C-alpha angles and dihedrals in degrees: 000000000000121000126199118212087245094055110125098200120114088240090057092051090049091051092052091047092053091049091050093049092048090050091054091046096053102027099036129239118290113274093219139017130212111267097026114153122266137154149141139235126192144174137208098199140294134238143092095351112155131168091235091063095048127081118218089245094052092047090051090051093053093047092048094050094047089049091050091052092049091049089053092050093047092049090054094046094045091054090054096262121153126265087243091057091048094050093047093044093052095045093051088062091053093043089054092054122086089214095081134057094246133083110340093013097048118145123239128257123226092271093051100257132119118238118188131204131188143161140186133189135196112219092199097060101014088235116148141182132195143171133199134194098008117161110182107039113105094206113028092183089066091051091050089054091049089053089053096047105029105035137053090234138084103206131033124177144195122340092354091059092048090050091050089051092056090050090053093053097245120157110274121199136188110263087244088071089078095054115115124170091225094058093041091055090049090057092050091051092051092048092048091055089046091053090052089054093247115152118243109266091208135347086238123003088196120027098209098183115138126218145160141196125196144183117206132204091265093059094254121141129207137173136192138181133191132184147165090220126226128336112253093007118166142197096032092295114191123197134199100281097087094038116098111228093022106056101007136025138157133178125166089218092063127358150310119247138184122187138206128187145069097348099208091064093046089053093049092048095041083221105184096044091044091059091052092045093052089054095045100042104027100031095236120160119248092257093047093049095046092048092047091055101038105030097036113020102031094042092049089054091053096251125141131207140062148239140236117215143172127193133214091269094052097257114145136208130188110176120168135165099211131089092264148355128198100234145149146161141203128207129212091271091058096252107155127201123185126185136175112173131060095241096054 
């Protein structure tokens, strides 16, 4: 007996059901369904950010650039791109802007150079890549991803990392590319206070690190972080941004997190991994875990800064203990929200 797909008999329905079940058995169930949740959250640094210190024009520039980065991430995710692609795509935009302490806007070290750090992590496989102290790579987040995907290592530093970048065909720039008058003047101010014997008011009044965390349509999480480090830093100092578990962490079982703040404290508190661990081992929600680590643990240590995070269900958290944090998020419908100050 032959049955058409439009047959209304019970036998016809049974036949179609059997065919559907056999298709799933041999071809596998779909890996994604239309309408599944996805989204992204990002930051452009935390610190002493008050409305009184910001001109309307400068504030508009920050909001526009954060919005542009979120739009890029959403476009990638909406088209079915991976969370890794979305994170990297969004961070490239922030690295190319002189507004943020990453890439083009990197701060200067004590000897007048720019040293860049970055990391990225894949929540699906727990693979990660990172670089520290690079000086000629236009987009360190892309180099971190190359380390993850094209090398057996997790972290490369200094000249070796720059050499690896050239071998991978990444865009290389003259170190002068990273020069901005704004950052150079900041270094001179810090040095002038230092010469007068004045104590440092803060290791970094504004932690301009950039970072992002994303969930894609396939349920995969990823996080990335990029920074120019600390103004006037010496001795090859490396902060938390390129350190997996401190500045960046992602695990499909829990969440993806990127941090910004006084790196030494984030390293000591293994901030990003700690948030994931509290979710995995204690069953805390993303918001509960993030608050426990930032509001309680980090603050008690004397550290300042914050994180942006997204969990496997698309929930987001953005706790910080400073006056402000450049931050924003976008949902699967493309709705974008950008905030700067604490009281927004």
